[in-house]
Backbone as JSON, one array per atom type, in Angstrom:
{
  "sequence": "MTPWRSLASRDVLGARSLAAGIVPAWEARDAQIAMADEVASAIAEGRTSVVEAPTGVGKTLAYLVPAIWSGKRVTVSTNTKTLQDQIVDKDLPLLERVAVR",
  "N": [[26.12, -6.97, -17.95], [22.98, -7.61, -16.47], [22.57, -9.13, -13.34], [20.81, -12.18, -13.14], [19.26, -12.62, -10.9], [18.27, -10.16, -10.2], [16.26, -9.63, -11.93], [12.82, -9.45, -13.03], [10.18, -11.86, -12.48], [8.86, -12.34, -14.91], [10.87, -11.73, -16.71], [12.49, -13.92, -16.52], [10.81, -16.12, -16.87], [8.88, -15.48, -18.77], [7.34, -14.87, -22.08], [9.3, -13.76, -23.76], [11.69, -14.36, -22.5], [14.63, -15.22, -20.5], [14.57, -17.99, -20.18], [13.02, -18.69, -22.4], [14.8, -18.13, -24.38], [16.49, -20.24, -24.23], [15.05, -22.63, -24.29], [13.54, -23.81, -27.02], [10.77, -24.38, -27.51], [9.49, -22.98, -25.52], [6.86, -22.12, -23.35], [5.22, -19.47, -22.18], [3.57, -18.85, -19.12], [1.04, -17.23, -17.58], [-0.05, -17.75, -15.05], [2.03, -19.13, -13.83], [4.01, -17.15, -13.68], [2.72, -15.31, -12.02], [2.53, -16.86, -9.7], [5.27, -17.19, -9.13], [5.92, -14.53, -8.58], [4.37, -14.14, -6.26], [5.53, -16.02, -4.49], [8.11, -14.96, -4.35], [7.56, -12.48, -3.12], [6.57, -13.37, -0.64], [8.85, -14.63, 0.42], [10.61, -12.42, 0.57], [9.25, -10.82, 2.4], [9.19, -12.4, 4.6], [7.07, -14.08, 5.18], [4.49, -16.63, 5.22], [3.2, -18.42, 2.45], [0.58, -19.95, 0.74], [-0.06, -21.74, -2.09], [-2.26, -22.91, -4.49], [-2.44, -24.74, -7.4], [-3.33, -25.93, -10.64], [-2.34, -28.89, -12.54], [0.18, -28.38, -14.95], [0.72, -25.7, -14.71], [3.28, -25.09, -14.03], [4.48, -25.15, -11.54], [6.82, -25.94, -10.17], [9.08, -24.53, -11.29], [8.07, -22.04, -10.71], [8.33, -21.81, -7.95], [11.0, -22.43, -7.56], [12.58, -20.46, -8.91], [12.21, -17.9, -7.42], [13.13, -18.88, -4.96], [15.81, -19.47, -5.44], [16.68, -16.92, -6.21], [16.49, -15.62, -3.77], [18.74, -16.29, -2.36], [18.83, -17.64, -0.04], [18.91, -20.52, 2.11], [16.89, -23.18, 1.27], [14.25, -25.57, 1.69], [12.92, -28.1, -0.21], [10.17, -30.03, -0.51], [8.81, -32.94, -1.8], [6.14, -35.0, -3.09], [6.55, -37.22, -4.63], [8.92, -39.49, -6.13], [9.27, -39.13, -8.81], [8.77, -36.37, -9.21], [10.88, -35.36, -7.7], [13.03, -36.25, -9.27], [12.49, -34.77, -11.61], [12.98, -32.15, -10.7], [15.74, -32.27, -10.01], [16.96, -33.33, -12.34], [15.99, -31.88, -14.52], [14.73, -29.25, -14.04], [16.45, -27.71, -12.25], [18.96, -27.87, -13.7], [18.14, -26.42, -16.01], [17.64, -23.86, -14.9], [20.19, -23.28, -14.05], [21.48, -22.97, -16.51], [20.07, -20.73, -17.4], [20.93, -18.88, -15.51], [23.61, -18.44, -16.13], [23.54, -17.24, -18.53]],
  "CA": [[24.91, -7.78, -17.93], [22.25, -7.59, -15.22], [22.45, -10.46, -12.72], [19.44, -12.68, -13.32], [18.51, -12.53, -9.65], [17.64, -8.85, -10.08], [15.23, -9.53, -12.95], [11.46, -9.82, -12.64], [9.79, -13.23, -12.84], [8.53, -12.35, -16.34], [12.14, -11.71, -17.45], [13.07, -15.26, -16.47], [9.84, -17.14, -17.24], [7.91, -14.97, -19.74], [7.38, -15.24, -23.49], [10.58, -13.33, -24.33], [12.51, -14.45, -21.3], [15.87, -15.98, -20.55], [14.22, -19.4, -20.4], [12.57, -18.83, -23.78], [15.98, -18.1, -25.22], [17.19, -21.52, -24.1], [14.12, -23.72, -24.64], [12.86, -23.35, -28.24], [9.32, -24.51, -27.42], [9.07, -22.41, -24.23], [5.49, -21.6, -23.29], [5.03, -18.6, -21.02], [2.31, -19.11, -18.42], [0.77, -16.12, -16.67], [-0.25, -18.27, -13.69], [3.36, -19.46, -13.31], [4.67, -15.89, -13.35], [2.02, -14.78, -10.84], [2.95, -17.67, -8.56], [6.66, -16.84, -8.82], [5.88, -13.21, -7.93], [3.83, -14.33, -4.9], [6.55, -16.7, -3.68], [9.19, -13.98, -4.13], [7.08, -11.52, -2.11], [6.5, -14.05, 0.65], [10.22, -14.81, 0.92], [11.15, -11.11, 0.9], [8.54, -10.29, 3.56], [9.3, -13.35, 5.7], [5.75, -14.62, 5.51], [4.11, -17.89, 4.61], [2.24, -18.32, 1.36], [0.1, -21.23, 0.26], [-0.56, -21.57, -3.45], [-2.81, -24.1, -5.11], [-2.5, -24.55, -8.85], [-3.54, -27.2, -11.35], [-1.28, -29.46, -13.35], [0.48, -27.62, -16.16], [1.04, -24.3, -14.42], [4.73, -24.94, -13.91], [4.69, -24.79, -10.13], [8.19, -26.17, -9.73], [9.89, -23.37, -11.64], [7.5, -20.87, -10.04], [8.89, -21.66, -6.6], [12.47, -22.51, -7.58], [13.19, -19.19, -9.31], [12.38, -16.98, -6.3], [13.93, -19.5, -3.91], [17.21, -19.27, -5.81], [16.91, -15.47, -6.14], [16.59, -15.16, -2.38], [20.07, -16.55, -1.81], [18.65, -18.31, 1.24], [18.8, -21.98, 2.08], [15.48, -23.58, 1.23], [13.94, -26.99, 1.65], [11.84, -28.44, -1.13], [9.64, -31.34, -0.19], [7.91, -33.41, -2.85], [5.37, -36.19, -2.75], [6.9, -38.37, -5.45], [10.28, -39.59, -6.65], [9.22, -38.57, -10.16], [8.95, -34.92, -9.11], [12.27, -35.15, -7.26], [13.87, -36.43, -10.46], [12.27, -33.62, -12.49], [13.67, -30.99, -10.14], [17.19, -32.46, -10.07], [17.45, -33.65, -13.68], [15.47, -31.0, -15.57], [14.47, -27.85, -13.68], [17.65, -27.03, -11.75], [19.9, -27.63, -14.8], [17.63, -25.33, -16.85], [17.87, -22.59, -14.21], [21.63, -23.04, -14.07], [21.78, -22.43, -17.84], [19.52, -19.37, -17.41], [21.74, -18.03, -14.64], [24.91, -18.1, -16.74], [23.25, -16.6, -19.8]],
  "C": [[24.28, -7.74, -16.54], [22.21, -8.99, -14.62], [21.0, -10.94, -12.79], [18.62, -12.62, -12.05], [17.78, -11.18, -9.51], [16.53, -8.65, -11.11], [13.86, -9.9, -12.38], [11.17, -11.25, -13.09], [9.51, -13.34, -14.33], [9.81, -12.37, -17.19], [12.79, -13.09, -17.5], [12.12, -16.3, -17.06], [8.86, -16.73, -18.34], [8.15, -15.41, -21.18], [8.71, -14.87, -24.15], [11.64, -13.31, -23.24], [13.83, -15.17, -21.55], [15.6, -17.46, -20.82], [13.78, -19.63, -21.84], [13.74, -18.8, -24.75], [16.77, -19.4, -25.21], [16.33, -22.68, -24.58], [13.28, -23.26, -25.84], [11.33, -23.4, -28.16], [8.77, -23.93, -26.12], [7.68, -21.83, -24.34], [5.36, -20.77, -22.02], [3.65, -18.85, -20.43], [2.09, -18.0, -17.4], [0.6, -16.6, -15.23], [1.09, -18.63, -13.04], [4.09, -18.18, -12.86], [4.03, -15.26, -12.12], [2.42, -15.55, -9.59], [4.37, -17.33, -8.16], [6.73, -15.48, -8.12], [5.39, -13.32, -6.48], [4.87, -14.99, -4.0], [7.7, -15.74, -3.37], [8.79, -12.96, -3.06], [7.05, -12.15, -0.72], [7.89, -14.24, 1.24], [10.79, -13.47, 1.38], [10.53, -10.54, 2.18], [8.58, -11.23, 4.76], [7.96, -13.92, 6.13], [5.51, -15.94, 4.78], [3.11, -17.63, 3.49], [1.86, -19.73, 0.95], [-0.53, -20.99, -1.1], [-1.07, -22.91, -3.94], [-2.94, -23.83, -6.6], [-2.64, -25.91, -9.53], [-2.29, -27.67, -12.08], [-1.08, -28.59, -14.59], [0.82, -26.17, -15.94], [2.55, -24.09, -14.42], [5.12, -24.51, -12.5], [6.14, -24.92, -9.7], [9.08, -24.99, -10.05], [9.38, -22.11, -10.93], [7.98, -20.72, -8.61], [10.41, -21.73, -6.6], [13.13, -21.19, -7.94], [13.31, -18.23, -8.14], [13.19, -17.57, -5.14], [15.42, -19.29, -4.19], [17.56, -17.79, -5.72], [17.19, -15.02, -4.72], [17.99, -15.33, -1.8], [20.01, -17.28, -0.48], [18.62, -19.82, 1.05], [17.31, -22.32, 2.15], [15.38, -25.1, 1.25], [12.77, -27.18, 0.71], [11.43, -29.87, -0.82], [8.64, -31.74, -1.27], [7.22, -34.7, -2.41], [5.84, -37.43, -3.51], [8.37, -38.32, -5.87], [10.35, -39.0, -8.06], [9.43, -37.06, -10.13], [10.35, -34.58, -8.61], [13.22, -35.25, -8.45], [13.72, -35.26, -11.42], [13.03, -32.4, -12.0], [15.18, -31.11, -10.34], [17.69, -32.6, -11.51], [17.04, -32.64, -14.76], [15.43, -29.53, -15.13], [15.71, -27.12, -13.17], [18.72, -26.86, -12.84], [19.44, -26.52, -15.75], [17.92, -23.99, -16.2], [19.35, -22.26, -14.12], [22.04, -22.44, -15.42], [21.25, -21.0, -17.97], [20.43, -18.42, -16.64], [23.05, -17.6, -15.28], [24.75, -17.42, -18.09], [23.46, -15.11, -19.77]]
}
């Protein structure tokens, strides 16, 4: 089995992705995949990237996937406790399930 870190963003977040295999109502979002690709490129190239996206894009997973792929220590700063809870209680457990799939 190919380690999930070596997969493209679309393989993890797309319509027929690892996440779609776990979440029955998974909705692939092109903007989310594009953001994940941009964040991955920025991390790989050691540059800064600023991304603005509206509600519903799935920004959290779009930055968490490449952050985890990088194997580097990252800091995630959020504006609300609600988003902190989403990351800890929902998004990271989902990505853990994707990683062991």
